C-alpha positions in Angstrom: -47.1 20.9 -4.3 -44.2 21.3 -6.7 -41.0 22.7 -5.1 -39.2 25.4 -7.3 -35.5 26.6 -6.8 -35.5 30.3 -6.2 -32.3 30.7 -8.8 -32.5 31.8 -12.1 -31.4 29.4 -15.1 -28.1 30.3 -15.6 -26.9 29.9 -12.2 -28.7 26.5 -12.1 -26.3 25.4 -14.9 -23.2 26.9 -13.3 -24.0 25.6 -9.9 -24.5 22.1 -12.0 -21.3 22.2 -13.9 -19.3 23.3 -10.6 -20.9 20.2 -8.9 -19.9 18.2 -11.8 -16.1 19.5 -12.0 -15.8 18.6 -8.1 -17.2 15.1 -8.6 -14.5 14.5 -11.4 -11.7 16.1 -9.3 -12.8 13.5 -6.8 -13.0 10.6 -8.8 -9.3 11.5 -10.0 -7.9 11.2 -6.6 -8.9 7.5 -6.0 -6.2 5.1 -4.9 -3.9 3.7 -7.4 -2.4 0.3 -7.6 1.5 0.7 -7.5 2.3 -3.2 -7.4 0.6 -6.3 -5.9 2.5 -9.8 -5.2 0.2 -12.9 -4.9 3.1 -14.8 -4.0 1.6 -17.7 -5.7 5.0 -19.9 -5.9 6.7 -17.0 -7.6 8.2 -13.7 -6.6 6.9 -11.9 -9.7 5.0 -9.2 -9.6 1.4 -10.3 -10.4 -0.3 -6.8 -10.9 0.0 -4.4 -13.0 1.4 -6.3 -15.7 4.8 -5.0 -17.1 5.6 -2.9 -13.7 9.1 -2.6 -13.1 8.6 -3.2 -9.5 10.4 -6.9 -8.3 10.5 -8.6 -5.0 13.4 -10.2 -3.3 14.2 -12.1 -0.2 16.9 -13.2 1.9 17.5 -15.1 4.8 20.8 -15.9 6.9 20.4 -18.5 9.7 22.6 -20.1 12.3 21.2 -23.1 13.7 19.1 -25.9 12.6 16.9 -26.8 9.8 16.0 -23.3 8.4 14.7 -22.6 5.0 13.1 -20.1 3.1 10.1 -21.4 1.0 6.8 -21.3 -0.2 4.2 -22.1 2.2 0.3 -22.1 2.6 -1.6 -19.1 1.7 -4.6 -16.9 2.4 -7.0 -14.4 0.7 -6.5 -12.0 3.7 -5.4 -8.6 2.0 -6.0 -10.4 -1.7 -6.6 -7.8 -4.5 -9.2 -7.9 -7.1 -10.8 -11.4 -5.9 -7.2 -13.4 -6.1 -7.6 -16.8 -4.6 -5.5 -18.3 -2.0 -2.3 -19.5 -3.3 0.9 -19.8 -1.6 2.7 -17.6 0.8 6.6 -16.8 1.3 7.5 -18.8 4.4 10.7 -18.1 6.7 11.3 -21.1 9.2 13.6 -23.0 11.2 13.6 -26.0 13.6 16.2 -24.6 16.1 17.7 -21.0 15.6 20.8 -19.4 17.3 19.9 -16.4 15.0 18.2 -15.6 12.0 17.9 -12.7 10.1 15.5 -12.0 7.2 14.1 -9.6 4.8 11.5 -9.0 1.9 12.2 -6.4 -0.4 10.0 -4.3 -2.8 12.3 -2.3 -5.4 11.8 0.2 -8.1 8.4 1.5 -6.8 7.1 4.4 -8.7 5.4 7.1 -6.9 5.2 9.8 -9.6 2.0 11.9 -9.5 0.9 10.2 -6.3 1.0 10.8 -2.5 0.7 8.9 0.6 2.0 5.6 -0.5 0.2 2.6 1.5 1.7 -1.2 1.7 -0.5 -3.7 3.3 0.3 -7.6 3.5 -1.0 -11.0 5.2 1.3 -12.1 7.9 1.1 -15.3 10.2 4.0 -15.8 12.7 4.1 -18.8 15.4 6.7 -20.1 17.0 7.3 -22.5 20.3 10.1 -20.6 21.9 11.6 -17.1 20.8 13.8 -15.3 23.0 14.2 -12.3 20.8 12.0 -11.2 17.8 12.1 -7.9 15.9 10.3 -7.0 12.7 10.7 -3.5 10.9 9.4 -1.8 8.1 11.9 0.6 6.2 12.2 2.6 3.0 15.1 3.7 0.9 15.2 6.4 -1.4 18.4 6.4 -3.1 20.1 6.7 0.1 20.4 4.5 3.5 17.6 2.8 5.0 15.1 4.2 7.2 13.1 2.4 9.8 9.4 4.0 10.0 7.8 1.0 11.9 8.4 -1.7 14.7 5.6 -4.2 14.0 4.4 -7.5 14.5 5.6 -8.2 18.0 3.3 -10.8 18.8 2.3 -14.2 17.6 -0.7 -14.8 15.0 -1.7 -18.3 14.6 -3.8 -17.4 11.7 -3.2 -14.6 9.1 -3.7 -11.0 10.0 -3.7 -8.1 7.9 -1.1 -5.3 8.6 -1.0 -1.8 6.8 1.2 1.2 6.9 0.7 4.5 5.3 3.7 6.9 4.4 2.5 10.1 5.5 4.5 14.0 5.8 5.2 13.7 2.0 8.5 11.6 2.9 7.7 9.5 -0.5 5.3 11.6 -2.2 6.2 12.0 -6.0 9.2 9.7 -5.8 10.0 7.6 -9.0 12.4 5.1 -7.3 11.7 3.7 -4.1 12.8 0.4 -2.2 10.4 -0.8 0.6 11.6 -3.6 2.8 10.4 -6.1 5.8 13.5 -6.8 7.6 13.1 -9.2 10.8 15.8 -10.7 13.6 15.1 -13.5 15.8 17.5 -15.2 18.2 17.4 -18.5 20.2 14.2 -19.6 19.0 12.4 -23.2 18.4 9.9 -24.1 15.7 9.8 -20.6 14.3 7.9 -19.7 11.2 6.7 -16.6 9.6 4.4 -16.3 6.7 3.9 -13.4 4.2 1.3 -13.0 1.6 -0.6 -10.6 -1.0 1.7 -7.6 -0.4 0.1 -4.7 -2.0 1.2 -1.2 -2.4 -0.8 1.6 -3.6 -0.8 5.4 -3.2 -3.4 8.3 -3.6 -3.4 10.1 -7.3 -2.6 13.7 -7.1 -6.0 15.3 -9.0 -4.9 16.5 -12.7 -4.4 20.1 -12.9 -7.2 20.3 -15.5 -9.7 18.7 -13.0 -8.8 21.6 -10.7 -9.2 24.4 -13.6 -12.7 23.2 -14.3 -13.7 23.1 -10.6 -12.4 26.6 -10.1 -14.2 28.1 -13.6 -17.6 26.3 -12.4 -17.2 27.9 -8.9 -16.6 31.4 -10.7 -19.5 31.0 -13.0 -22.1 30.0 -10.3 -20.7 33.0 -8.4 -21.0 35.4 -11.5 -24.2 34.0 -12.1 -25.7 34.6 -8.8 -24.0 38.2 -8.5 -25.8 39.2 -11.6 -29.1 37.9 -10.2 -28.8 39.7 -7.1 -28.3 43.1 -9.5 
């Protein structure tokens, strides 16, 4: 038994065009890579090549045995199948107070919305009296805290992700993000960061939306003509 659609040929063509336009507009709204750092013994951005984004780290430590160096890495949150290499490690043996940060600067979200940062994180210590980790952003002004994170120890690497919604960074062309932390009265403490990935949702191109609207109008006109 053959099933025949009860629509005229022009209507079918118009409907197919509308669906193709819709699919194209959805494809153009895919998430794009802004910057990725594999942290393999380097602070240089891994992808995309030629990106103006850059990474810096700082470590102020009062106590004994503190250092900022590269440690063992992971494949957790690795981008595009990147192998495990090294991570950035903040550590101290005995700390009275320690203040550290990782800052991602020069991020360009032009034509994009809802930026997302994700990374792999491992935190261990024998004793810590106080610990605070915060995610912050800056868009030409002062630093703004958007999330308190990583309140517990992780003996293995875990993935953390945060999306900037409500339009606060949509379309911005020169954004800085920072992971900032403070620890006090700690013994044998270590914090490792790896595979820092920043992405954003692309805004559909106006041409795609025009084609979609045109396809819908053609489908409607064909259907109206068929009813007459």
